[in-house]
C-alpha positions in Angstrom: 120.1 130.7 102.9 119.7 128.8 99.6 116.2 128.8 98.1 115.9 125.0 98.2 116.6 125.1 102.0 114.0 127.8 102.5 111.5 125.8 100.4 112.2 122.6 102.3 111.8 124.3 105.7 108.5 125.8 104.5 107.2 122.4 103.5 108.2 120.8 106.8 106.5 123.6 108.8 103.4 123.3 106.6 103.2 119.6 107.2 103.7 120.1 111.0 100.8 122.5 111.0 98.3 120.2 109.3 99.4 116.6 109.9 99.9 114.3 112.9 102.8 112.4 111.2 106.1 113.5 109.8 106.6 111.7 106.5 109.9 111.3 104.7 110.3 114.0 102.1 112.0 112.7 99.0 113.5 115.7 97.3 113.1 114.9 93.6 116.3 116.1 92.0 115.8 114.8 88.5 117.2 117.2 85.9 118.9 119.3 88.6 122.7 119.4 88.9 125.0 118.7 91.8 125.3 122.4 92.5 121.6 122.5 93.1 121.7 119.4 95.4 124.7 120.1 97.6 123.1 122.9 99.6 120.4 120.5 100.8 123.0 117.8 101.5 125.0 120.3 103.6 121.8 121.3 105.4 121.4 117.6 106.4 118.7 116.4 104.1 119.2 112.7 103.2 116.4 111.5 100.9 116.6 112.3 97.2 114.7 110.9 94.2 115.7 110.3 90.6 113.7 109.2 87.6 116.5 107.9 85.3 119.2 105.4 86.2 121.9 106.8 84.0 121.4 110.3 85.2 121.5 109.0 88.8 124.8 107.2 88.3 126.4 110.3 86.9 125.2 112.5 89.7 125.2 110.3 92.8 127.9 107.6 92.7 130.6 110.0 93.9 128.3 111.9 96.2 127.1 108.7 97.9 130.7 107.6 98.5 131.4 110.9 100.3 128.0 110.9 102.1 127.1 107.6 103.6 123.8 108.9 105.0 122.3 109.6 101.6 119.2 107.5 100.7 118.6 107.5 97.0 115.1 106.7 95.7 114.3 105.5 92.1 110.8 107.0 91.5 110.7 106.5 87.7 109.9 103.6 85.5 112.6 100.9 85.8 113.5 98.9 82.7 114.7 95.3 83.4 118.0 95.9 81.5 118.8 98.7 84.0 118.4 96.7 87.2 122.1 95.7 87.2 123.0 99.4 87.5 120.4 100.0 90.2 121.7 97.9 93.1 123.3 99.0 95.3 123.1 102.7 94.1 119.4 103.0 95.0 118.2 102.3 98.5 114.6 102.5 97.6 112.7 101.5 94.4 109.2 103.1 94.2 108.1 101.7 90.8 108.0 97.9 90.9 105.2 97.2 88.4 105.5 93.7 86.9 106.7 90.2 87.6 109.6 90.2 85.2 111.1 93.2 86.9 110.6 91.6 90.3 112.5 88.5 89.2 115.4 90.6 87.9 115.6 92.6 91.1 115.5 89.3 93.1 118.5 87.9 91.1 120.5 91.1 91.4 119.9 91.1 95.2 121.7 87.8 95.3 124.5 88.9 93.1 125.1 92.1 95.1 124.1 91.0 98.6 122.0 94.1 98.8 118.2 94.4 99.4 116.6 97.7 98.5 113.4 98.7 100.1 110.6 98.4 97.5 107.2 99.9 96.8 104.8 98.2 94.5 103.3 100.6 92.0 99.5 100.3 91.9 97.4 101.4 88.9 94.7 102.6 91.3 92.4 104.0 88.7 93.0 101.3 86.0 94.4 103.9 83.5 95.5 102.4 80.2 98.4 104.8 79.8 99.9 104.2 83.3 102.1 101.4 84.7 101.3 99.6 87.8 99.7 96.4 89.2 95.9 96.2 88.9 94.2 96.1 92.3 92.6 92.7 91.5 96.1 91.2 91.0 97.8 92.9 93.9 97.3 90.1 96.5 98.9 87.4 94.3 101.7 89.7 93.1 102.6 90.7 96.6 102.8 87.1 97.8 105.0 86.2 94.9 107.4 89.1 95.6 107.6 88.4 99.3 107.6 84.6 99.5 109.1 83.4 96.3 111.4 86.2 95.3 112.4 87.4 98.8 111.9 91.1 98.0 111.7 93.6 100.8 108.3 95.1 100.0 107.7 97.9 102.4 104.5 99.5 100.9 102.5 100.6 97.9 102.9 103.6 95.6 100.6 105.3 93.2 100.3 108.3 90.9 96.6 109.1 90.9 94.7 110.6 87.9 95.1 114.3 87.6 91.5 115.1 88.3 89.3 116.2 91.2 89.1 112.7 92.8 92.7 112.6 94.0 91.7 112.2 97.7 89.4 109.3 96.8 92.4 107.4 95.3 94.6 108.3 98.3 91.9 106.9 100.6 91.7 103.7 98.6 95.5 103.3 98.6 95.6 103.7 102.4 93.0 101.1 102.8 94.9 98.7 100.5 98.1 99.3 102.4 96.5 98.4 105.7 94.7 95.4 104.3 98.0 93.9 103.3 99.8 94.9 106.5 102.3 97.2 104.9 103.9 99.9 106.9 104.9 102.5 104.3 102.9 104.4 101.7 104.4 106.4 98.8 102.0 109.0 97.4 101.8 112.7 97.0 103.9 115.1 95.0 104.4 118.9 94.8 100.7 119.6 94.1 99.0 117.3 96.5 101.4 116.2 99.2 99.2 117.5 102.1 96.2 115.6 100.9 98.3 112.4 100.6 99.8 112.8 104.1 96.3 113.3 105.5 95.4 109.9 104.0 98.4 108.0 105.5 101.3 108.7 103.1 104.6 108.2 104.8 106.8 109.1 101.8 106.1 112.2 99.6 107.9 112.9 96.4 108.5 116.7 96.1 110.5 118.3 93.3 109.5 121.7 92.0 108.3 122.9 95.4 111.8 122.4 96.6 114.1 123.0 93.7 112.0 125.3 91.6 110.5 124.8 88.1 112.4 122.6 85.7 113.6 124.0 82.4 
């Protein structure tokens, strides 16, 4: 059995032992090659995450044509000039973080007749170096995306600070998600996916714990 399959099976069993829900595990395949991905595809895993649009095009266009069940997630920063390459390649976008980008995605939806499922990235700790919508601006931004731009916003996403208060931020995100009546929540990575799930995360983005350390 391939290592990535063993690792994914271990993660699924660990989640089953500690959580009441079974979240979608997005296997973050950025920097890994097709030869690393195909064993998981053959095993039946469907959800994969990429950070860069160009890398995703090179790796996934042909694979998606052969495997209609693949769900591809953009989890990295999306530049507005790359939106035209994103749809319909990506089924999910986890990193909507500004109005200009929202407007571009809205226009591209019309051109392609394809609506991706979208998470709004929230800057939950107001970190200067991180992208995301401020909590104070979230209500207005969400309304603009849903009502004016006709985006399919399914939930919120965050990358919390790398400190000891991770669970505090996960709890705040869960409360925000419920407040706005959103069903899905994208948070938790290789180091903290269990804590995220225990605070309501329905999508976890796991890379190194599945594929191994990156070079």
